[in-house]
Chimera marker file (.cmm) of the C-alpha trace (Angstrom):
<marker_set name="trace">
<marker id="1" x="-22.807" y="-93.947" z="-64.833" r="1" g="1" b="0" radius="0.5"/>
<marker id="2" x="-21.325" y="-90.494" z="-64.069" r="1" g="1" b="0" radius="0.5"/>
<marker id="3" x="-23.213" y="-88.930" z="-66.894" r="1" g="1" b="0" radius="0.5"/>
<marker id="4" x="-26.482" y="-90.571" z="-65.828" r="1" g="1" b="0" radius="0.5"/>
<marker id="5" x="-25.947" y="-89.373" z="-62.248" r="1" g="1" b="0" radius="0.5"/>
<marker id="6" x="-25.237" y="-85.863" z="-63.491" r="1" g="1" b="0" radius="0.5"/>
<marker id="7" x="-28.299" y="-85.787" z="-65.758" r="1" g="1" b="0" radius="0.5"/>
<marker id="8" x="-30.545" y="-86.943" z="-62.932" r="1" g="1" b="0" radius="0.5"/>
<marker id="9" x="-29.017" y="-84.369" z="-60.530" r="1" g="1" b="0" radius="0.5"/>
<marker id="10" x="-29.489" y="-81.553" z="-63.141" r="1" g="1" b="0" radius="0.5"/>
<marker id="11" x="-33.039" y="-82.642" z="-63.850" r="1" g="1" b="0" radius="0.5"/>
<marker id="12" x="-33.802" y="-82.398" z="-60.120" r="1" g="1" b="0" radius="0.5"/>
<marker id="13" x="-32.305" y="-78.889" z="-60.044" r="1" g="1" b="0" radius="0.5"/>
<marker id="14" x="-34.077" y="-77.593" z="-63.081" r="1" g="1" b="0" radius="0.5"/>
<marker id="15" x="-37.565" y="-79.255" z="-62.672" r="1" g="1" b="0" radius="0.5"/>
<marker id="16" x="-39.971" y="-77.774" z="-60.251" r="1" g="1" b="0" radius="0.5"/>
<marker id="17" x="-40.744" y="-81.250" z="-58.882" r="1" g="1" b="0" radius="0.5"/>
<marker id="18" x="-39.823" y="-84.934" z="-59.255" r="1" g="1" b="0" radius="0.5"/>
<marker id="19" x="-42.696" y="-85.638" z="-61.614" r="1" g="1" b="0" radius="0.5"/>
<marker id="20" x="-41.344" y="-82.968" z="-64.080" r="1" g="1" b="0" radius="0.5"/>
<marker id="21" x="-37.832" y="-84.364" z="-63.679" r="1" g="1" b="0" radius="0.5"/>
<marker id="22" x="-39.079" y="-87.821" z="-64.595" r="1" g="1" b="0" radius="0.5"/>
<marker id="23" x="-40.738" y="-86.388" z="-67.717" r="1" g="1" b="0" radius="0.5"/>
<marker id="24" x="-37.641" y="-84.482" z="-68.667" r="1" g="1" b="0" radius="0.5"/>
<marker id="25" x="-35.521" y="-87.620" z="-68.382" r="1" g="1" b="0" radius="0.5"/>
<marker id="26" x="-37.978" y="-89.830" z="-70.215" r="1" g="1" b="0" radius="0.5"/>
<marker id="27" x="-37.683" y="-92.666" z="-67.780" r="1" g="1" b="0" radius="0.5"/>
<marker id="28" x="-40.200" y="-94.608" z="-65.728" r="1" g="1" b="0" radius="0.5"/>
<marker id="29" x="-41.033" y="-93.491" z="-62.164" r="1" g="1" b="0" radius="0.5"/>
<marker id="30" x="-39.726" y="-96.810" z="-60.838" r="1" g="1" b="0" radius="0.5"/>
<marker id="31" x="-36.383" y="-96.368" z="-62.706" r="1" g="1" b="0" radius="0.5"/>
<marker id="32" x="-36.108" y="-92.794" z="-61.488" r="1" g="1" b="0" radius="0.5"/>
<marker id="33" x="-36.486" y="-93.745" z="-57.831" r="1" g="1" b="0" radius="0.5"/>
<marker id="34" x="-34.114" y="-96.741" z="-58.204" r="1" g="1" b="0" radius="0.5"/>
<marker id="35" x="-31.517" y="-94.430" z="-59.674" r="1" g="1" b="0" radius="0.5"/>
<marker id="36" x="-31.998" y="-91.827" z="-56.976" r="1" g="1" b="0" radius="0.5"/>
<marker id="37" x="-31.277" y="-94.468" z="-54.345" r="1" g="1" b="0" radius="0.5"/>
<marker id="38" x="-28.357" y="-95.998" z="-56.336" r="1" g="1" b="0" radius="0.5"/>
<marker id="39" x="-26.675" y="-92.584" z="-56.763" r="1" g="1" b="0" radius="0.5"/>
<marker id="40" x="-27.503" y="-91.239" z="-53.260" r="1" g="1" b="0" radius="0.5"/>
<marker id="41" x="-29.643" y="-88.483" z="-54.659" r="1" g="1" b="0" radius="0.5"/>
<marker id="42" x="-32.769" y="-89.385" z="-52.706" r="1" g="1" b="0" radius="0.5"/>
<marker id="43" x="-32.243" y="-86.493" z="-50.275" r="1" g="1" b="0" radius="0.5"/>
<marker id="44" x="-33.885" y="-83.972" z="-52.661" r="1" g="1" b="0" radius="0.5"/>
<link id1="1" id2="2" r="1" g="1" b="0" radius="0.2"/>
<link id1="2" id2="3" r="1" g="1" b="0" radius="0.2"/>
<link id1="3" id2="4" r="1" g="1" b="0" radius="0.2"/>
<link id1="4" id2="5" r="1" g="1" b="0" radius="0.2"/>
<link id1="5" id2="6" r="1" g="1" b="0" radius="0.2"/>
<link id1="6" id2="7" r="1" g="1" b="0" radius="0.2"/>
<link id1="7" id2="8" r="1" g="1" b="0" radius="0.2"/>
<link id1="8" id2="9" r="1" g="1" b="0" radius="0.2"/>
<link id1="9" id2="10" r="1" g="1" b="0" radius="0.2"/>
<link id1="10" id2="11" r="1" g="1" b="0" radius="0.2"/>
<link id1="11" id2="12" r="1" g="1" b="0" radius="0.2"/>
<link id1="12" id2="13" r="1" g="1" b="0" radius="0.2"/>
<link id1="13" id2="14" r="1" g="1" b="0" radius="0.2"/>
<link id1="14" id2="15" r="1" g="1" b="0" radius="0.2"/>
<link id1="15" id2="16" r="1" g="1" b="0" radius="0.2"/>
<link id1="16" id2="17" r="1" g="1" b="0" radius="0.2"/>
<link id1="17" id2="18" r="1" g="1" b="0" radius="0.2"/>
<link id1="18" id2="19" r="1" g="1" b="0" radius="0.2"/>
<link id1="19" id2="20" r="1" g="1" b="0" radius="0.2"/>
<link id1="20" id2="21" r="1" g="1" b="0" radius="0.2"/>
<link id1="21" id2="22" r="1" g="1" b="0" radius="0.2"/>
<link id1="22" id2="23" r="1" g="1" b="0" radius="0.2"/>
<link id1="23" id2="24" r="1" g="1" b="0" radius="0.2"/>
<link id1="24" id2="25" r="1" g="1" b="0" radius="0.2"/>
<link id1="25" id2="26" r="1" g="1" b="0" radius="0.2"/>
<link id1="26" id2="27" r="1" g="1" b="0" radius="0.2"/>
<link id1="27" id2="28" r="1" g="1" b="0" radius="0.2"/>
<link id1="28" id2="29" r="1" g="1" b="0" radius="0.2"/>
<link id1="29" id2="30" r="1" g="1" b="0" radius="0.2"/>
<link id1="30" id2="31" r="1" g="1" b="0" radius="0.2"/>
<link id1="31" id2="32" r="1" g="1" b="0" radius="0.2"/>
<link id1="32" id2="33" r="1" g="1" b="0" radius="0.2"/>
<link id1="33" id2="34" r="1" g="1" b="0" radius="0.2"/>
<link id1="34" id2="35" r="1" g="1" b="0" radius="0.2"/>
<link id1="35" id2="36" r="1" g="1" b="0" radius="0.2"/>
<link id1="36" id2="37" r="1" g="1" b="0" radius="0.2"/>
<link id1="37" id2="38" r="1" g="1" b="0" radius="0.2"/>
<link id1="38" id2="39" r="1" g="1" b="0" radius="0.2"/>
<link id1="39" id2="40" r="1" g="1" b="0" radius="0.2"/>
<link id1="40" id2="41" r="1" g="1" b="0" radius="0.2"/>
<link id1="41" id2="42" r="1" g="1" b="0" radius="0.2"/>
<link id1="42" id2="43" r="1" g="1" b="0" radius="0.2"/>
<link id1="43" id2="44" r="1" g="1" b="0" radius="0.2"/>
</marker_set>
């Protein structure tokens, strides 16, 4: 869980936008937004 949260956070930092972060992570848009909410990262 901690690794997943860190990877999502880093993808948001590196990628120019959320669509690119989703592509980098290789997950669905729905999963991405669920994880953002779950980990409290939806403020980006």
